[in-house]
mmCIF file of the N, C-alpha and C atoms, coordinates in Angstrom:
data_MODEL
# 
_entry.id   MODEL 
# 
loop_
_atom_site.group_PDB 
_atom_site.id 
_atom_site.type_symbol 
_atom_site.label_atom_id 
_atom_site.label_alt_id 
_atom_site.label_comp_id 
_atom_site.label_asym_id 
_atom_site.label_entity_id 
_atom_site.label_seq_id 
_atom_site.pdbx_PDB_ins_code 
_atom_site.Cartn_x 
_atom_site.Cartn_y 
_atom_site.Cartn_z 
_atom_site.occupancy 
_atom_site.B_iso_or_equiv 
_atom_site.pdbx_formal_charge 
_atom_site.auth_seq_id 
_atom_site.auth_comp_id 
_atom_site.auth_asym_id 
_atom_site.auth_atom_id 
_atom_site.pdbx_PDB_model_num 
ATOM 1   N N  . UNK A 1 1  ? 5.320  -3.598  -15.139 1.00 0.00 ? 1  UNK A N  1 
ATOM 2   C CA . UNK A 1 1  ? 4.382  -3.777  -14.043 1.00 0.00 ? 1  UNK A CA 1 
ATOM 3   C C  . UNK A 1 1  ? 5.039  -3.473  -12.705 1.00 0.00 ? 1  UNK A C  1 
ATOM 4   N N  . UNK A 1 2  ? 6.329  -3.730  -12.592 1.00 0.00 ? 2  UNK A N  1 
ATOM 5   C CA . UNK A 1 2  ? 7.005  -3.498  -11.322 1.00 0.00 ? 2  UNK A CA 1 
ATOM 6   C C  . UNK A 1 2  ? 7.560  -2.072  -11.226 1.00 0.00 ? 2  UNK A C  1 
ATOM 7   N N  . UNK A 1 3  ? 7.639  -1.382  -12.343 1.00 0.00 ? 3  UNK A N  1 
ATOM 8   C CA . UNK A 1 3  ? 8.208  -0.038  -12.371 1.00 0.00 ? 3  UNK A CA 1 
ATOM 9   C C  . UNK A 1 3  ? 7.473  0.942   -11.460 1.00 0.00 ? 3  UNK A C  1 
ATOM 10  N N  . UNK A 1 4  ? 6.135  0.980   -11.435 1.00 0.00 ? 4  UNK A N  1 
ATOM 11  C CA . UNK A 1 4  ? 5.462  1.923   -10.526 1.00 0.00 ? 4  UNK A CA 1 
ATOM 12  C C  . UNK A 1 4  ? 5.743  1.624   -9.051  1.00 0.00 ? 4  UNK A C  1 
ATOM 13  N N  . UNK A 1 5  ? 5.858  0.349   -8.714  1.00 0.00 ? 5  UNK A N  1 
ATOM 14  C CA . UNK A 1 5  ? 6.154  -0.014  -7.326  1.00 0.00 ? 5  UNK A CA 1 
ATOM 15  C C  . UNK A 1 5  ? 7.553  0.460   -6.950  1.00 0.00 ? 5  UNK A C  1 
ATOM 16  N N  . UNK A 1 6  ? 8.507  0.280   -7.854  1.00 0.00 ? 6  UNK A N  1 
ATOM 17  C CA . UNK A 1 6  ? 9.863  0.752   -7.602  1.00 0.00 ? 6  UNK A CA 1 
ATOM 18  C C  . UNK A 1 6  ? 9.912  2.273   -7.503  1.00 0.00 ? 6  UNK A C  1 
ATOM 19  N N  . UNK A 1 7  ? 9.127  2.955   -8.326  1.00 0.00 ? 7  UNK A N  1 
ATOM 20  C CA . UNK A 1 7  ? 9.083  4.415   -8.283  1.00 0.00 ? 7  UNK A CA 1 
ATOM 21  C C  . UNK A 1 7  ? 8.509  4.896   -6.956  1.00 0.00 ? 7  UNK A C  1 
ATOM 22  N N  . UNK A 1 8  ? 7.463  4.226   -6.466  1.00 0.00 ? 8  UNK A N  1 
ATOM 23  C CA . UNK A 1 8  ? 6.893  4.596   -5.164  1.00 0.00 ? 8  UNK A CA 1 
ATOM 24  C C  . UNK A 1 8  ? 7.897  4.365   -4.038  1.00 0.00 ? 8  UNK A C  1 
ATOM 25  N N  . UNK A 1 9  ? 8.619  3.264   -4.097  1.00 0.00 ? 9  UNK A N  1 
ATOM 26  C CA . UNK A 1 9  ? 9.642  2.986   -3.087  1.00 0.00 ? 9  UNK A CA 1 
ATOM 27  C C  . UNK A 1 9  ? 10.746 4.023   -3.114  1.00 0.00 ? 9  UNK A C  1 
ATOM 28  N N  . UNK A 1 10 ? 11.166 4.407   -4.308  1.00 0.00 ? 10 UNK A N  1 
ATOM 29  C CA . UNK A 1 10 ? 12.192 5.442   -4.435  1.00 0.00 ? 10 UNK A CA 1 
ATOM 30  C C  . UNK A 1 10 ? 11.716 6.781   -3.917  1.00 0.00 ? 10 UNK A C  1 
ATOM 31  N N  . UNK A 1 11 ? 10.459 7.111   -4.199  1.00 0.00 ? 11 UNK A N  1 
ATOM 32  C CA . UNK A 1 11 ? 9.904  8.372   -3.699  1.00 0.00 ? 11 UNK A CA 1 
ATOM 33  C C  . UNK A 1 11 ? 9.853  8.373   -2.174  1.00 0.00 ? 11 UNK A C  1 
ATOM 34  N N  . UNK A 1 12 ? 9.493  7.232   -1.596  1.00 0.00 ? 12 UNK A N  1 
ATOM 35  C CA . UNK A 1 12 ? 9.444  7.132   -0.138  1.00 0.00 ? 12 UNK A CA 1 
ATOM 36  C C  . UNK A 1 12 ? 10.842 7.304   0.458   1.00 0.00 ? 12 UNK A C  1 
ATOM 37  N N  . UNK A 1 13 ? 11.839 6.677   -0.144  1.00 0.00 ? 13 UNK A N  1 
ATOM 38  C CA . UNK A 1 13 ? 13.205 6.811   0.356   1.00 0.00 ? 13 UNK A CA 1 
ATOM 39  C C  . UNK A 1 13 ? 13.703 8.247   0.229   1.00 0.00 ? 13 UNK A C  1 
ATOM 40  N N  . UNK A 1 14 ? 13.326 8.931   -0.849  1.00 0.00 ? 14 UNK A N  1 
ATOM 41  C CA . UNK A 1 14 ? 13.692 10.342  -1.007  1.00 0.00 ? 14 UNK A CA 1 
ATOM 42  C C  . UNK A 1 14 ? 13.052 11.189  0.082   1.00 0.00 ? 14 UNK A C  1 
ATOM 43  N N  . UNK A 1 15 ? 11.793 10.897  0.385   1.00 0.00 ? 15 UNK A N  1 
ATOM 44  C CA . UNK A 1 15 ? 11.098 11.622  1.446   1.00 0.00 ? 15 UNK A CA 1 
ATOM 45  C C  . UNK A 1 15 ? 11.789 11.412  2.787   1.00 0.00 ? 15 UNK A C  1 
ATOM 46  N N  . UNK A 1 16 ? 12.133 10.169  3.115   1.00 0.00 ? 16 UNK A N  1 
ATOM 47  C CA . UNK A 1 16 ? 12.792 9.869   4.391   1.00 0.00 ? 16 UNK A CA 1 
ATOM 48  C C  . UNK A 1 16 ? 14.151 10.568  4.471   1.00 0.00 ? 16 UNK A C  1 
ATOM 49  N N  . UNK A 1 17 ? 14.904 10.550  3.382   1.00 0.00 ? 17 UNK A N  1 
ATOM 50  C CA . UNK A 1 17 ? 16.205 11.213  3.370   1.00 0.00 ? 17 UNK A CA 1 
ATOM 51  C C  . UNK A 1 17 ? 16.080 12.711  3.531   1.00 0.00 ? 17 UNK A C  1 
ATOM 52  N N  . UNK A 1 18 ? 15.116 13.310  2.832   1.00 0.00 ? 18 UNK A N  1 
ATOM 53  C CA . UNK A 1 18 ? 14.910 14.754  2.946   1.00 0.00 ? 18 UNK A CA 1 
ATOM 54  C C  . UNK A 1 18 ? 14.473 15.123  4.357   1.00 0.00 ? 18 UNK A C  1 
ATOM 55  N N  . UNK A 1 19 ? 13.642 14.285  4.964   1.00 0.00 ? 19 UNK A N  1 
ATOM 56  C CA . UNK A 1 19 ? 13.196 14.553  6.332   1.00 0.00 ? 19 UNK A CA 1 
ATOM 57  C C  . UNK A 1 19 ? 14.371 14.487  7.309   1.00 0.00 ? 19 UNK A C  1 
ATOM 58  N N  . UNK A 1 20 ? 15.265 13.533  7.116   1.00 0.00 ? 20 UNK A N  1 
ATOM 59  C CA . UNK A 1 20 ? 16.429 13.402  7.991   1.00 0.00 ? 20 UNK A CA 1 
ATOM 60  C C  . UNK A 1 20 ? 17.338 14.625  7.854   1.00 0.00 ? 20 UNK A C  1 
ATOM 61  N N  . UNK A 1 21 ? 17.556 15.080  6.624   1.00 0.00 ? 21 UNK A N  1 
ATOM 62  C CA . UNK A 1 21 ? 18.381 16.269  6.399   1.00 0.00 ? 21 UNK A CA 1 
ATOM 63  C C  . UNK A 1 21 ? 17.709 17.493  7.006   1.00 0.00 ? 21 UNK A C  1 
ATOM 64  N N  . UNK A 1 22 ? 16.402 17.612  6.839   1.00 0.00 ? 22 UNK A N  1 
ATOM 65  C CA . UNK A 1 22 ? 15.658 18.747  7.385   1.00 0.00 ? 22 UNK A CA 1 
ATOM 66  C C  . UNK A 1 22 ? 15.799 18.804  8.900   1.00 0.00 ? 22 UNK A C  1 
ATOM 67  N N  . UNK A 1 23 ? 15.658 17.655  9.563   1.00 0.00 ? 23 UNK A N  1 
ATOM 68  C CA . UNK A 1 23 ? 15.769 17.632  11.019  1.00 0.00 ? 23 UNK A CA 1 
ATOM 69  C C  . UNK A 1 23 ? 17.207 17.844  11.484  1.00 0.00 ? 23 UNK A C  1 
ATOM 70  N N  . UNK A 1 24 ? 18.182 17.490  10.665  1.00 0.00 ? 24 UNK A N  1 
ATOM 71  C CA . UNK A 1 24 ? 19.571 17.727  11.034  1.00 0.00 ? 24 UNK A CA 1 
ATOM 72  C C  . UNK A 1 24 ? 19.901 19.215  10.945  1.00 0.00 ? 24 UNK A C  1 
ATOM 73  N N  . UNK A 1 25 ? 19.334 19.895  9.955   1.00 0.00 ? 25 UNK A N  1 
ATOM 74  C CA . UNK A 1 25 ? 19.621 21.316  9.774   1.00 0.00 ? 25 UNK A CA 1 
ATOM 75  C C  . UNK A 1 25 ? 18.777 22.200  10.681  1.00 0.00 ? 25 UNK A C  1 
ATOM 76  N N  . UNK A 1 26 ? 17.530 21.829  10.891  1.00 0.00 ? 26 UNK A N  1 
ATOM 77  C CA . UNK A 1 26 ? 16.618 22.629  11.706  1.00 0.00 ? 26 UNK A CA 1 
ATOM 78  C C  . UNK A 1 26 ? 15.988 21.752  12.792  1.00 0.00 ? 26 UNK A C  1 
ATOM 79  N N  . UNK A 1 27 ? 16.749 21.464  13.842  1.00 0.00 ? 27 UNK A N  1 
ATOM 80  C CA . UNK A 1 27 ? 16.182 20.590  14.883  1.00 0.00 ? 27 UNK A CA 1 
ATOM 81  C C  . UNK A 1 27 ? 15.025 21.273  15.596  1.00 0.00 ? 27 UNK A C  1 
ATOM 82  N N  . UNK A 1 28 ? 14.021 20.500  15.911  1.00 0.00 ? 28 UNK A N  1 
ATOM 83  C CA . UNK A 1 28 ? 12.872 21.035  16.626  1.00 0.00 ? 28 UNK A CA 1 
ATOM 84  C C  . UNK A 1 28 ? 13.102 20.892  18.126  1.00 0.00 ? 28 UNK A C  1 
ATOM 85  N N  . UNK A 1 29 ? 12.368 21.674  18.896  1.00 0.00 ? 29 UNK A N  1 
ATOM 86  C CA . UNK A 1 29 ? 12.507 21.627  20.347  1.00 0.00 ? 29 UNK A CA 1 
ATOM 87  C C  . UNK A 1 29 ? 11.982 20.295  20.867  1.00 0.00 ? 29 UNK A C  1 
ATOM 88  N N  . UNK A 1 30 ? 12.711 19.731  21.806  1.00 0.00 ? 30 UNK A N  1 
ATOM 89  C CA . UNK A 1 30 ? 12.270 18.478  22.409  1.00 0.00 ? 30 UNK A CA 1 
ATOM 90  C C  . UNK A 1 30 ? 11.047 18.728  23.272  1.00 0.00 ? 30 UNK A C  1 
ATOM 91  N N  . UNK A 1 31 ? 10.259 17.694  23.416  1.00 0.00 ? 31 UNK A N  1 
ATOM 92  C CA . UNK A 1 31 ? 9.100  17.786  24.287  1.00 0.00 ? 31 UNK A CA 1 
ATOM 93  C C  . UNK A 1 31 ? 9.573  17.825  25.728  1.00 0.00 ? 31 UNK A C  1 
ATOM 94  N N  . UNK A 1 32 ? 9.015  18.737  26.480  1.00 0.00 ? 32 UNK A N  1 
ATOM 95  C CA . UNK A 1 32 ? 9.397  18.813  27.883  1.00 0.00 ? 32 UNK A CA 1 
ATOM 96  C C  . UNK A 1 32 ? 8.607  17.788  28.676  1.00 0.00 ? 32 UNK A C  1 
ATOM 97  N N  . UNK A 1 33 ? 9.312  17.071  29.488  1.00 0.00 ? 33 UNK A N  1 
ATOM 98  C CA . UNK A 1 33 ? 8.684  16.049  30.312  1.00 0.00 ? 33 UNK A CA 1 
ATOM 99  C C  . UNK A 1 33 ? 8.793  16.487  31.763  1.00 0.00 ? 33 UNK A C  1 
ATOM 100 N N  . UNK A 1 34 ? 7.640  16.578  32.388  1.00 0.00 ? 34 UNK A N  1 
ATOM 101 C CA . UNK A 1 34 ? 7.651  16.914  33.803  1.00 0.00 ? 34 UNK A CA 1 
ATOM 102 C C  . UNK A 1 34 ? 7.737  15.623  34.591  1.00 0.00 ? 34 UNK A C  1 
ATOM 103 N N  . UNK A 1 35 ? 8.873  15.414  35.190  1.00 0.00 ? 35 UNK A N  1 
ATOM 104 C CA . UNK A 1 35 ? 9.066  14.192  35.957  1.00 0.00 ? 35 UNK A CA 1 
ATOM 105 C C  . UNK A 1 35 ? 9.318  14.568  37.408  1.00 0.00 ? 35 UNK A C  1 
ATOM 106 N N  . UNK A 1 36 ? 8.649  13.878  38.270  1.00 0.00 ? 36 UNK A N  1 
ATOM 107 C CA . UNK A 1 36 ? 8.827  14.105  39.691  1.00 0.00 ? 36 UNK A CA 1 
ATOM 108 C C  . UNK A 1 36 ? 9.697  12.978  40.224  1.00 0.00 ? 36 UNK A C  1 
ATOM 109 N N  . UNK A 1 37 ? 10.976 13.265  40.334  1.00 0.00 ? 37 UNK A N  1 
ATOM 110 C CA . UNK A 1 37 ? 11.899 12.261  40.810  1.00 0.00 ? 37 UNK A CA 1 
ATOM 111 C C  . UNK A 1 37 ? 12.066 12.412  42.315  1.00 0.00 ? 37 UNK A C  1 
ATOM 112 N N  . UNK A 1 38 ? 11.405 11.532  43.032  1.00 0.00 ? 38 UNK A N  1 
ATOM 113 C CA . UNK A 1 38 ? 11.576 11.516  44.472  1.00 0.00 ? 38 UNK A CA 1 
ATOM 114 C C  . UNK A 1 38 ? 12.773 10.633  44.790  1.00 0.00 ? 38 UNK A C  1 
ATOM 115 N N  . UNK A 1 39 ? 13.736 11.225  45.460  1.00 0.00 ? 39 UNK A N  1 
ATOM 116 C CA . UNK A 1 39 ? 14.896 10.456  45.864  1.00 0.00 ? 39 UNK A CA 1 
ATOM 117 C C  . UNK A 1 39 ? 14.528 9.750   47.162  1.00 0.00 ? 39 UNK A C  1 
ATOM 118 N N  . UNK A 1 40 ? 14.479 8.426   47.072  1.00 0.00 ? 40 UNK A N  1 
ATOM 119 C CA . UNK A 1 40 ? 14.073 7.647   48.233  1.00 0.00 ? 40 UNK A CA 1 
ATOM 120 C C  . UNK A 1 40 ? 15.288 6.986   48.865  1.00 0.00 ? 40 UNK A C  1 
ATOM 121 N N  . UNK A 1 41 ? 15.104 6.648   50.098  1.00 0.00 ? 41 UNK A N  1 
ATOM 122 C CA . UNK A 1 41 ? 16.116 5.937   50.850  1.00 0.00 ? 41 UNK A CA 1 
ATOM 123 C C  . UNK A 1 41 ? 16.307 4.547   50.235  1.00 0.00 ? 41 UNK A C  1 
ATOM 124 N N  . UNK A 1 42 ? 17.545 4.120   50.012  1.00 0.00 ? 42 UNK A N  1 
ATOM 125 C CA . UNK A 1 42 ? 17.764 2.792   49.424  1.00 0.00 ? 42 UNK A CA 1 
ATOM 126 C C  . UNK A 1 42 ? 17.132 1.662   50.243  1.00 0.00 ? 42 UNK A C  1 
ATOM 127 N N  . UNK A 1 43 ? 17.103 1.822   51.551  1.00 0.00 ? 43 UNK A N  1 
ATOM 128 C CA . UNK A 1 43 ? 16.490 0.790   52.389  1.00 0.00 ? 43 UNK A CA 1 
ATOM 129 C C  . UNK A 1 43 ? 14.993 0.710   52.109  1.00 0.00 ? 43 UNK A C  1 
ATOM 130 N N  . UNK A 1 44 ? 14.370 1.872   51.891  1.00 0.00 ? 44 UNK A N  1 
ATOM 131 C CA . UNK A 1 44 ? 12.933 1.893   51.590  1.00 0.00 ? 44 UNK A CA 1 
ATOM 132 C C  . UNK A 1 44 ? 12.655 1.228   50.238  1.00 0.00 ? 44 UNK A C  1 
ATOM 133 N N  . UNK A 1 45 ? 13.502 1.494   49.263  1.00 0.00 ? 45 UNK A N  1 
ATOM 134 C CA . UNK A 1 45 ? 13.340 0.860   47.954  1.00 0.00 ? 45 UNK A CA 1 
ATOM 135 C C  . UNK A 1 45 ? 13.479 -0.657  48.063  1.00 0.00 ? 45 UNK A C  1 
ATOM 136 N N  . UNK A 1 46 ? 14.424 -1.094  48.877  1.00 0.00 ? 46 UNK A N  1 
ATOM 137 C CA . UNK A 1 46 ? 14.611 -2.532  49.061  1.00 0.00 ? 46 UNK A CA 1 
ATOM 138 C C  . UNK A 1 46 ? 13.390 -3.154  49.727  1.00 0.00 ? 46 UNK A C  1 
ATOM 139 N N  . UNK A 1 47 ? 12.812 -2.458  50.700  1.00 0.00 ? 47 UNK A N  1 
ATOM 140 C CA . UNK A 1 47 ? 11.608 -2.958  51.367  1.00 0.00 ? 47 UNK A CA 1 
ATOM 141 C C  . UNK A 1 47 ? 10.453 -3.086  50.372  1.00 0.00 ? 47 UNK A C  1 
ATOM 142 N N  . UNK A 1 48 ? 10.323 -2.112  49.458  1.00 0.00 ? 48 UNK A N  1 
ATOM 143 C CA . UNK A 1 48 ? 9.270  -2.176  48.446  1.00 0.00 ? 48 UNK A CA 1 
ATOM 144 C C  . UNK A 1 48 ? 9.477  -3.374  47.518  1.00 0.00 ? 48 UNK A C  1 
ATOM 145 N N  . UNK A 1 49 ? 10.734 -3.623  47.129  1.00 0.00 ? 49 UNK A N  1 
ATOM 146 C CA . UNK A 1 49 ? 11.024 -4.765  46.264  1.00 0.00 ? 49 UNK A CA 1 
ATOM 147 C C  . UNK A 1 49 ? 10.680 -6.074  46.959  1.00 0.00 ? 49 UNK A C  1 
ATOM 148 N N  . UNK A 1 50 ? 11.077 -6.179  48.217  1.00 0.00 ? 50 UNK A N  1 
ATOM 149 C CA . UNK A 1 50 ? 10.814 -7.409  48.962  1.00 0.00 ? 50 UNK A CA 1 
ATOM 150 C C  . UNK A 1 50 ? 9.316  -7.606  49.126  1.00 0.00 ? 50 UNK A C  1 
ATOM 151 N N  . UNK A 1 51 ? 8.600  -6.525  49.444  1.00 0.00 ? 51 UNK A N  1 
ATOM 152 C CA . UNK A 1 51 ? 7.148  -6.628  49.610  1.00 0.00 ? 51 UNK A CA 1 
ATOM 153 C C  . UNK A 1 51 ? 6.493  -7.064  48.300  1.00 0.00 ? 51 UNK A C  1 
ATOM 154 N N  . UNK A 1 52 ? 6.957  -6.520  47.183  1.00 0.00 ? 52 UNK A N  1 
ATOM 155 C CA . UNK A 1 52 ? 6.412  -6.910  45.885  1.00 0.00 ? 52 UNK A CA 1 
ATOM 156 C C  . UNK A 1 52 ? 6.735  -8.354  45.545  1.00 0.00 ? 52 UNK A C  1 
ATOM 157 N N  . UNK A 1 53 ? 7.930  -8.798  45.911  1.00 0.00 ? 53 UNK A N  1 
ATOM 158 C CA . UNK A 1 53 ? 8.314  -10.179 45.634  1.00 0.00 ? 53 UNK A CA 1 
ATOM 159 C C  . UNK A 1 53 ? 7.499  -11.147 46.482  1.00 0.00 ? 53 UNK A C  1 
ATOM 160 N N  . UNK A 1 54 ? 7.211  -10.756 47.710  1.00 0.00 ? 54 UNK A N  1 
ATOM 161 C CA . UNK A 1 54 ? 6.424  -11.626 48.585  1.00 0.00 ? 54 UNK A CA 1 
ATOM 162 C C  . UNK A 1 54 ? 5.004  -11.760 48.053  1.00 0.00 ? 54 UNK A C  1 
ATOM 163 N N  . UNK A 1 55 ? 4.456  -10.674 47.507  1.00 0.00 ? 55 UNK A N  1 
ATOM 164 C CA . UNK A 1 55 ? 3.087  -10.702 46.980  1.00 0.00 ? 55 UNK A CA 1 
ATOM 165 C C  . UNK A 1 55 ? 2.966  -11.614 45.768  1.00 0.00 ? 55 UNK A C  1 
ATOM 166 N N  . UNK A 1 56 ? 4.040  -11.748 45.002  1.00 0.00 ? 56 UNK A N  1 
ATOM 167 C CA . UNK A 1 56 ? 3.979  -12.599 43.813  1.00 0.00 ? 56 UNK A CA 1 
ATOM 168 C C  . UNK A 1 56 ? 4.443  -13.950 44.140  1.00 0.00 ? 56 UNK A C  1 
# 
């Protein structure tokens, strides 16, 4: 009765292992993330933190 459950678990582990090997051999391109990093003045960032702390 437990044999089919063990077989399914083994099949799943084989799938996960094969997927890991596949991705190690043929890595796919990473998703490009468009990030707009505005470099702000540290004093301005501190003012924003203080303003947020005062509001809470």
